[in-house]
Steps between C-alpha positions, in 0.01 A plus 500: 500500500729322255482594135498244223836463321540671164501281189734537204368493143631142478321367808258268315783371281717415804213305654438314174866394508453357849708760679518502878398857584610707800431845643813707438508871587124521458496314167390145420811365327618161367741343748577200281340303217649158569852453639692800638826319426401434138398864454827621653709267283308599187603864551862403564529271197221597257232760573212589731196724457384714793202723575637799696197724465503566876796737461418871535549734201515873569545745211683830552476763227583866451791736423652441845427127523870405507591768754207394719593130490863583579373688807248233606728197444864425586613454136595757238200464270617792283771272355261222393498493120184480295391136483720398794411380850666544838485310828461745789333550836268735682591571864362682801663820634694277744637293208285193568404315180134545402534286187736401223382604155566487129460829314449484122546810288222478241550838332658843528284592801332170589609235748345183642583404857436133582452425869461173686137390537488534877650850490331646193254717693770615744730597211216674317413697813864597559550617141172693506610670823849583366395639159390837642712783356592303185343542155417130487200273543477165681238258363384167640513263199465171688175417320639599159744209475527125515858375529626171356857374522686246288817396681775252418769424242240418231308825552666691209413221254141487625460878479647514149222268385231749604656844438708681240630747761880534511565262789869460413544876543302505826752513782452378857300761694352659191152510352341578167143527373407226255239251393508148646261246346295788363479668842650847568753464782788658682769234461753521784813289537467474875414227745542359848631150438871534423433396140462687174140589436233752413222674687201604289274784611166481314140612537310252724256415220792371290659287773328169418569527126867565575527215756353250253727617217811475719392156622464381141829655387675352804383142456799404287733666754371331815320807636263433790281726718667594829368626833628727776656213695773428245544875440609519864753215478634638171559849644650350816757299299579818307556692826227751419345679800131477582318783673390400849792256524837649396356851469292679767444848640739403783787476248663757273634403155849499658391254770370276222829514307330698224653841563599513134143597408527824703638782282629781721658672199168586335381858485278635776374355822314170532291337768722328757831649381627603844409172668648300212830691514526406867411138414768495228763618750393238754512225238852602400642514851327212677207328332293336774375210288544380145273304268652160420404171344474181705507147358384211720721203572188299592144484367307723741364818343554837672215752496479877536550605862708200606809604705850460351741380768873457565691418820169458681391857423246649261695684228223571252165409352378315192304726266406242232548126482389212279617176339706588191402282203815606312748432784306205642537637855316742728627859470435828676580867498575649840631813665793402722751688713781631279757283682326186368418624148812384311437204266627181659463623859486188718269413786191674364161334533128566497285431804219288354255435782770463764756309292804684364530378143840566333509740203771617263533879459526594131500815288179587319357409257474123531438471126612700196376424152747420226520801265 
């Protein structure tokens, strides 16, 4: 029996704005409001407003919260400063990636772990299982938060109109408690678009008030509501991995080119250490495949799962693909054999329904914002 998708606190508002809704990870979410391209370009040049309330917030508290998270995750959480955030991962004992996460340190002994929507329960279960023996508590706070994001070069100006929090002093990957449009919020300078921006964690009952205030403050700056579709093309241009595409339990962080998030030097053991050390050695000696960018010479769009080919042989697989509004061409991320991973490698194509379309191999990301 299928269960009805969950609704965010902004569901009625999205529908009133004419959003096309879609079932995403068990949630009814806005896919787009009008034009995906217009929404994408607004974030690149002005600003976009997103509802990300499907993300999974898990609070970890207690005297040994940091030690526990350093054991349960691959990062060294003990070195995260108060008010800072860190990108990290949770893996299986065999090193396979369960999810990529952001951990916010909210206080001396309080942390918030933010998981991807589709993995939130799996991450919660894993943390609950791993906390035994630590003086720490794992709490499911998914219903305690709505999450809004303002992304794009105009986002600081928009936010300054609705808060007196010290945004200039708020570094990338940091968060501070504040009031935004009269609403108590955790203001985080994080995002998944490749642009400057803010993510705002608030109580669900305050979400609509905050959305309307941001919409009003953003009018003069070209802010428009944005759905999940343009969020995907934005993160793809920025070379940011998506769980289920570039990251899976079949891959370790080293296979994904993200070995830097694994901190072997931290104190004590951690889940997956042995398997990850072996993966690190393999990656150093002879990496089987590498994640690369591909830019189409033609107009046909590659999709996840399409084979990457060279010299008549399959040399890899597309993990994400879409038309790039910024580049004006189809782009893809793909894992390819190491021998074909160097930017500029010739003779590489994507098998699109039996036709080998030529693609240029490039280094990631496809797009970097101007600082």
